C-alpha positions as CSV (number, residue, x, y, z in Angstrom):
1,M,-1.7,3.8,70.1
2,P,-5.4,4.5,70.6
3,R,-7.8,2.2,68.8
4,T,-8.9,4.9,66.4
5,G,-5.3,5.5,65.4
6,R,-4.7,1.7,64.8
7,Y,-8.0,1.6,62.8
8,S,-6.9,4.5,60.7
9,E,-3.5,3.1,60.0
10,R,-5.1,-0.3,59.1
11,M,-7.4,1.4,56.7
12,R,-4.6,3.2,55.1
13,E,-2.8,-0.1,54.6
14,V,-5.9,-1.6,53.1
15,T,-6.4,1.3,50.8
16,V,-2.8,1.2,49.6
17,G,-3.1,-2.5,49.0
18,V,-6.3,-2.2,47.0
19,T,-4.8,0.6,45.0
20,C,-1.7,-1.5,44.2
21,I,-3.9,-4.5,43.2
22,C,-6.1,-2.3,41.0
23,A,-3.0,-0.8,39.3
24,V,-1.6,-4.3,38.6
25,L,-5.0,-5.4,37.2
26,L,-5.3,-2.3,35.1
27,A,-1.8,-2.8,33.7
28,A,-2.6,-6.4,32.9
29,L,-5.8,-5.4,31.2
30,L,-4.0,-2.7,29.1
31,L,-1.3,-5.3,28.2
32,F,-4.0,-7.8,27.2
33,A,-5.8,-5.2,25.1
34,R,-2.6,-4.2,23.4
35,D,-1.7,-7.9,22.7
36,A,-5.3,-8.6,21.5
37,H,-5.1,-5.6,19.2
38,A,-1.8,-6.8,17.8
39,Q,-2.8,-10.4,17.3
40,G,-4.0,-10.1,13.7
41,L,-1.7,-10.4,10.7
42,V,-1.7,-8.3,7.5
43,K,-1.8,-10.4,4.3
44,V,0.1,-9.2,1.2
45,T,-0.5,-10.8,-2.2
46,P,1.3,-9.7,-5.3
47,L,-0.8,-10.2,-8.4
48,G,1.7,-10.6,-11.3
49,S,1.7,-12.1,-14.8
50,H,3.0,-15.6,-13.8
51,D,2.0,-17.3,-10.6
52,G,4.9,-18.1,-8.3
53,E,7.3,-15.8,-10.1
54,L,8.4,-12.1,-10.0
55,C,8.3,-10.9,-13.6
56,S,9.1,-7.8,-15.6
57,R,5.5,-6.3,-15.7
58,D,4.5,-7.1,-12.1
59,R,3.3,-4.1,-10.1
60,A,0.0,-5.0,-8.5
61,M,-0.3,-5.8,-4.8
62,L,-3.4,-6.6,-2.6
63,F,-3.2,-5.9,1.1
64,E,-5.7,-7.2,3.6
65,D,-6.1,-5.9,7.1
66,P,-7.1,-8.1,10.0
67,T,-10.5,-6.3,10.0
68,G,-11.1,-7.4,6.4
69,V,-10.3,-4.1,4.6
70,R,-8.7,-4.9,1.2
71,I,-6.5,-2.5,-0.6
72,L,-5.3,-2.8,-4.2
73,Y,-2.2,-0.9,-5.2
74,D,-1.1,-0.1,-8.8
75,P,-3.0,-2.9,-10.8
76,G,-1.0,-2.2,-13.9
77,N,-1.4,-4.5,-16.9
78,T,-1.5,-7.8,-15.0
79,V,-4.9,-7.4,-13.3
80,D,-8.3,-6.2,-14.5
81,E,-11.8,-6.4,-13.1
82,T,-12.3,-10.0,-14.3
83,D,-9.4,-11.4,-12.4
84,P,-10.6,-14.1,-10.0
85,R,-7.6,-13.4,-7.7
86,L,-9.1,-10.0,-6.7
87,G,-12.1,-11.0,-4.6
88,D,-13.5,-8.0,-2.8
89,V,-11.6,-4.7,-3.2
90,H,-12.5,-1.8,-0.9
91,V,-9.8,0.7,-1.6
92,M,-7.5,1.4,-4.6
93,L,-4.3,3.3,-4.6
94,L,-2.5,4.7,-7.7
95,S,1.0,6.0,-7.4
96,H,1.0,7.6,-10.8
97,A,-0.6,7.3,-14.2
98,H,2.1,5.7,-16.3
99,V,0.7,2.7,-18.3
100,D,2.5,0.0,-16.3
101,H,0.8,1.2,-13.1
102,I,-2.7,2.5,-14.2
103,G,-3.0,-0.3,-16.8
104,D,-3.7,0.7,-20.4
105,R,-4.2,-2.8,-21.6
106,R,-5.9,-5.9,-20.2
107,P,-3.7,-8.9,-19.1
108,G,-2.6,-11.1,-21.9
109,H,-2.2,-14.3,-19.8
110,G,0.8,-15.5,-21.8
111,G,4.3,-15.0,-22.9
112,A,7.5,-15.3,-20.9
113,C,8.1,-14.0,-17.4
114,A,10.7,-11.6,-19.0
115,A,8.1,-10.4,-21.6
116,P,4.5,-11.2,-20.7
117,T,1.9,-10.6,-23.3
118,T,-0.8,-7.9,-23.0
119,G,-4.3,-8.1,-24.2
120,A,-6.8,-5.6,-25.7
121,V,-6.5,-1.9,-25.1
122,N,-8.6,-0.6,-22.1
123,P,-9.3,3.0,-22.9
124,N,-10.7,3.6,-19.4
125,S,-7.7,1.9,-17.7
126,N,-7.6,-1.3,-15.6
127,F,-7.6,0.9,-12.5
128,A,-10.9,2.6,-13.3
129,T,-12.7,-0.5,-14.5
130,I,-11.7,-2.4,-11.3
131,A,-12.9,0.6,-9.2
132,G,-16.2,0.8,-11.0
133,V,-17.0,-2.9,-10.9
134,K,-15.8,-3.4,-7.3
135,N,-17.4,-0.2,-5.9
136,A,-14.0,0.7,-4.5
137,A,-12.8,4.0,-3.0
138,A,-10.1,5.3,-5.3
139,F,-7.5,7.4,-3.5
140,L,-5.2,9.5,-5.6
141,A,-2.3,11.8,-4.9
142,S,-3.5,14.9,-6.7
143,S,-6.7,16.7,-7.5
144,E,-5.7,16.3,-11.2
145,M,-5.7,12.5,-10.9
146,D,-8.8,12.6,-8.8
147,T,-10.9,14.3,-11.5
148,F,-9.3,12.3,-14.3
149,I,-10.0,8.9,-12.6
150,A,-13.5,10.1,-11.6
151,R,-14.4,10.6,-15.2
152,K,-12.9,7.2,-16.2
153,I,-15.0,5.5,-13.6
154,Q,-18.1,7.4,-14.8
155,N,-17.4,6.0,-18.3
156,V,-17.5,2.5,-16.8
157,V,-20.6,2.8,-14.5
158,G,-22.6,5.4,-16.5
159,A,-23.0,7.7,-13.5
160,A,-21.0,10.6,-12.0
161,T,-18.4,9.5,-9.5
162,P,-19.0,11.0,-6.0
163,L,-16.3,12.1,-3.5
164,C,-15.5,9.6,-0.8
165,V,-15.3,12.4,1.7
166,A,-15.9,16.2,1.6
167,R,-13.0,18.2,0.1
168,D,-10.1,18.8,2.5
169,R,-11.9,17.0,5.4
170,S,-10.3,14.2,7.4
171,D,-13.6,12.2,7.5
172,D,-13.5,8.4,7.6
173,T,-14.4,6.3,4.6
174,I,-16.6,3.3,5.5
175,V,-16.4,0.2,3.4
176,P,-17.8,-1.9,1.7
177,R,-19.5,0.7,-0.5
178,S,-22.5,0.5,-2.8
179,S,-20.9,2.6,-5.4
180,P,-17.3,3.7,-6.3
181,C,-15.9,7.1,-5.2
182,T,-12.7,9.1,-5.4
183,A,-10.6,11.1,-2.9
184,R,-7.5,13.1,-3.3
185,L,-4.6,12.7,-0.9
186,H,-2.0,15.4,-1.2
187,P,1.4,14.6,0.4
188,G,1.0,14.9,4.2
189,G,-2.7,14.2,4.0
190,S,-4.4,11.0,5.3
191,L,-7.7,9.3,5.6
192,V,-9.0,6.4,7.7
193,V,-10.9,3.4,6.1
194,R,-13.1,1.5,8.4
195,R,-15.1,-1.7,7.8
196,D,-18.4,-2.3,9.8
197,G,-17.5,0.4,12.4
198,A,-14.3,-1.4,13.4
199,V,-11.0,0.4,14.0
200,G,-9.6,1.7,10.8
201,V,-6.6,1.5,8.4
202,R,-5.0,4.9,8.0
203,I,-3.7,5.8,4.6
204,A,-1.3,8.7,4.1
205,S,0.2,10.1,0.9
206,V,3.9,11.0,0.7
207,Q,6.0,12.4,-2.2
208,A,7.9,10.4,-4.8
209,A,10.6,11.8,-7.1
210,H,9.0,10.8,-10.4
211,P,7.0,12.3,-13.3
212,N,3.3,11.7,-13.7
213,G,2.2,12.3,-17.3
214,I,-1.2,10.8,-18.3
215,P,-0.7,8.7,-21.4
216,A,-2.3,10.4,-24.5
217,A,-4.1,7.2,-25.4
218,L,-6.1,7.4,-22.1
219,I,-7.2,11.0,-22.6
220,D,-10.8,11.4,-23.8
221,A,-11.7,13.5,-26.8
222,P,-10.5,16.0,-27.9
223,G,-7.3,14.4,-26.6
224,T,-3.9,16.0,-26.5
225,P,-1.5,17.5,-29.2
226,A,0.6,14.9,-30.9
227,G,3.7,13.9,-28.9
228,T,2.3,15.2,-25.6
229,S,0.7,13.7,-22.5
230,G,-1.9,14.9,-20.0
231,Y,-1.0,16.7,-16.8
232,G,-1.4,14.3,-13.9
233,G,-0.1,16.4,-11.1
234,I,2.4,14.8,-8.7
235,A,3.5,11.2,-8.3
236,A,3.2,9.6,-4.9
237,G,4.1,7.0,-2.4
238,Y,1.8,5.8,0.3
239,I,1.9,4.9,4.0
240,L,-0.4,2.2,5.2
241,Q,-1.0,2.0,9.0
242,F,-2.8,-1.2,9.7
243,T,-4.9,-2.1,12.7
244,N,-2.5,-4.7,14.1
245,G,0.2,-1.9,14.4
246,L,2.1,-2.7,11.1
247,T,3.2,0.3,9.1
248,V,4.0,-0.2,5.4
249,Y,5.7,2.3,3.0
250,L,4.9,1.9,-0.7
251,T,7.6,3.9,-2.4
252,G,6.0,4.0,-5.8
253,D,8.3,4.9,-8.7
254,T,10.9,7.2,-7.2
255,G,14.5,8.2,-7.1
256,L,16.5,8.9,-4.0
257,F,15.4,11.9,-2.0
258,R,16.5,13.0,1.5
259,D,13.0,13.2,2.9
260,M,12.9,9.4,3.0
261,E,14.6,10.1,6.4
262,V,11.6,12.2,7.4
263,I,9.2,9.4,6.3
264,A,11.2,6.9,8.3
265,S,11.4,9.2,11.4
266,F,7.7,10.1,11.5
267,Y,5.9,7.0,10.2
268,R,8.5,4.3,11.3
269,P,7.6,1.8,8.6
270,A,8.5,-1.8,9.4
271,L,7.8,-3.1,5.9
272,V,8.8,-1.3,2.7
273,V,7.6,-2.2,-0.8
274,M,10.4,-0.8,-3.0
275,N,10.6,-0.4,-6.7
276,I,14.1,-1.3,-7.9
277,G,13.8,-1.6,-11.7
278,D,16.5,1.1,-12.6
279,V,16.3,3.6,-15.4
280,G,12.8,4.8,-14.6
281,T,13.1,4.4,-10.8
282,L,15.5,3.4,-8.1
283,G,18.1,0.8,-9.2
284,P,19.2,-2.0,-6.9
285,S,22.2,0.0,-5.6
286,E,20.2,3.2,-5.0
287,A,17.4,1.1,-3.4
288,A,19.8,-0.6,-1.1
289,F,21.3,2.7,-0.1
290,A,17.9,3.9,0.9
291,I,17.3,0.9,3.1
292,Q,20.8,1.2,4.6
293,H,20.9,4.9,5.3
294,L,17.6,6.6,4.8
295,L,14.9,4.2,6.0
296,S,16.5,3.0,9.2
297,G,14.3,0.8,11.2
298,T,13.0,-1.1,8.2
299,R,12.7,-4.8,9.2
300,T,11.5,-6.2,5.9
301,V,11.5,-5.1,2.3
302,M,9.6,-6.5,-0.7
303,P,11.2,-5.6,-4.0
304,S,8.9,-4.8,-6.9
305,H,8.9,-3.2,-10.4
306,V,12.0,-5.2,-11.4
307,Y,11.8,-4.8,-15.2
308,E,13.2,-8.4,-15.6
309,E,12.6,-12.0,-15.1
310,A,13.8,-11.9,-11.5
311,T,12.9,-15.5,-10.6
312,E,12.8,-18.9,-12.2
313,G,10.8,-21.6,-10.5
314,G,10.3,-19.2,-7.6
315,A,14.1,-18.9,-7.0
316,V,16.1,-15.8,-7.5
317,R,17.9,-15.7,-10.9
318,P,21.7,-15.4,-10.7
319,G,22.9,-12.0,-12.2
320,S,19.5,-10.4,-11.8
321,R,18.8,-6.9,-10.3
322,L,17.0,-8.7,-7.5
323,E,20.0,-10.8,-6.6
324,S,22.1,-7.6,-6.5
325,F,19.7,-5.9,-4.3
326,I,19.4,-8.8,-1.9
327,G,23.1,-9.0,-1.5
328,Q,23.5,-5.3,-0.8
329,V,20.8,-5.1,1.9
330,R,21.8,-8.3,3.7
331,G,22.4,-7.5,7.3
332,F,20.2,-4.3,7.1
333,A,16.8,-5.8,6.4
334,D,15.1,-9.1,5.5
335,V,14.0,-9.5,1.9
336,V,10.7,-11.2,1.0
337,V,10.5,-11.8,-2.7
338,S,7.2,-10.7,-4.2
339,L,6.1,-13.9,-5.9
340,S,2.8,-13.6,-7.8
341,N,-0.3,-15.0,-6.2
342,V,1.7,-16.1,-3.1
343,T,0.2,-14.6,0.0
344,R,2.5,-13.6,2.9
345,S,1.4,-12.6,6.4
346,F,3.2,-10.0,8.5
347,D,2.9,-9.1,12.2
348,R,3.0,-5.6,13.7
349,D,6.8,-5.5,13.6
350,G,7.1,-6.4,9.9
351,R,8.1,-10.0,10.6
352,L,7.0,-12.7,8.2
353,R,4.7,-15.2,9.9
């Protein structure tokens, strides 16, 4: 073979070799970036009435992304703006306006786990007072709830409550904020919350099969006719997609509905916070059915809204709804009991760490 031919062949071999090395290095870099992105853990802290227990009025949960974004869900009557457990709150989510979720009374800090006491009436709601004091972005599932909460926050801070983003825009919300704001998230809509320009937490609204009347006691003058409640639009659940790759489904108060399959198929939640109290929401058997047949792929479930003294000394009480639920989902998903003021950390796959 002429020298020029051997030289060309050698150059082709070198080029192929360099290309292969570059491809390997690129793959390694991509793998490293993916692993680095997934290293952080999401922290979940229930904020109930009795530390270390899961009690009848417990609704509130605080989520913290690896980037530091902190999200408070359904504060109810166990948390208000003076609660030292809160720390910074950047975002607030409200599934619906019933008193045990929006919080019509301040915490009582007493009573039994089965029947915690409540404190003074809060005419602006615990949800609004926390949002006002913490300068939080309040995300609501309907325009009716958006305007209602905006007025309640205005009552707290003495100034009109601005929108977090322009109407019907998918703009990001940057936290921390210097003042509170509100944004509506109709089912199917989503927003991204970023802290200090970092990658963001995406929050989406999904439907829930539940009423959403605003309690008459929370309606400002002239109020509502006797025996009626205000119109709060739709109730909701939420999808939280954290920066470590973890997706969480907050069911809110809901009954069974077939579109849970769509939620599971599209969002693929690994962790589900599921209300199991019965009568007003899914009971333990219905909730277990949802995990078994509708929310396939769920790795871990945290039961909430139990309407009972579900634990004693942190252990599951025999004969409780919680015990029934755990027994029925065994083999389908892991159960992490939502003990108040006990922080749990989860990886991208919903595994407890």
